[in-house]
C-alpha angles and dihedrals in degrees: 000000000000089000089050095053091043090054091049093050088048089053093047093052092048088049093051090047093054091046088053093049090047091055096037094046093047090054091050091048093054103035101028091239132063128231089281091051092249109150125233119265091246141333087271098044137046120204104177108198090355093078108179094009104080096203101122093111092049090050090051094050095046090053113026098065092056089052091047092049093049098032091130090065090063099038119021118239092237088065105108090220096051099105089044093052089047094049092046092050094049093049094048096045089051089049094049092051087053089052092049089060089224100147102183095051089046091056091046093048091048089053092048093048089046090055091044091052094046089051089050088049096055090045086056092238091150095158086068104036102056097045092044090054091047091048095053094045092048097047093045091049093050091049094046092053084075107091094215091052091047093049095054100035099040115013099039093041094053089045094053100040090048087067098054123103108261093029122249100023114158095258136069124253085254092065090042089059091050089053093048091052092045089053089052091051090046092057089067096036102037102140104037107011127215102287137266119312094000098119090099090053093051107034093074095055108111094227091060104026112108099188145325089287094056102093127083135133089268140000091252093231123095096213096046093046094046091048091044095047107027099029131224094318093055092046093051089054091054093039089051094049090053092049088056088052091054090047094050088047093058094041091049089055107038101032091052099031097128090049091045094051090051090053098250100188096215094046091046091051090046092054091046096050089049090047092046094051091044087058095042090056099035107142107225102047111084121255134195116253117308086234097052104137105213094036089053089054090062094036092056090045091053090047089050089053092047091050091049094049096046102036105028120051094189085083086073090081097047 
């Protein structure tokens, strides 16, 4: 019982933080400054309290899906406004990620919401599906009317991904150069890697450097970074964990298909948690550094929920 209440308090705190960032980020988008007079990161990106660290979109993506999955722990399902609150929350979180200009989290969140809406559709939850789609289309249209938002989210993205090899991969040419340089380093340090947080010390070496775009604090991809810094053995551990997520995702769907179709709450949450972690660790979409402190807090929290839902059925009553 104490664990249940603690988890509900955790969800409420996350929910309130997101609501604050939605309000604060929107004010910053309109006025150029937030309620604490902190200026936006640039004319193309709002950052709210994060100032010169434009990570608002990443924060929303790391937190909002957890709230969506466990929304019934914040607002009870017998509340007549439950669906309205959920639809509004989904629409506004999507909007604030667009305002943040954080494109990788936007892509991941779009994939998550697509799966969430599709699952609601096959469960015949039509009163959620249609309004949710309308909400997303409406908020997206409103955001993209702004020329600065359109420039970064649409124009710059198409320009950058058209230069990748092969074309139209979900990352920019900058990240592709990080990956090329990383693979050059990996060739000489395959088994044990170069050690944590050492990419910046190696990327400038002429033997490894692929171009003037090659250097950064990290390669911005979990799998590339782990292989580069921890070697083959570290990579196999991460890759094996991801394979277990895929296995559990398929098992949670096909072993419980009847319960899923009849909207069993526990099975639905189990599928969505597996799906969320599948997206979060999807290999070809860029990530922050594997050692980012605040992101790892949420990543470990999500992994904890994933383990609990897949390997401890006591969570069913949480």
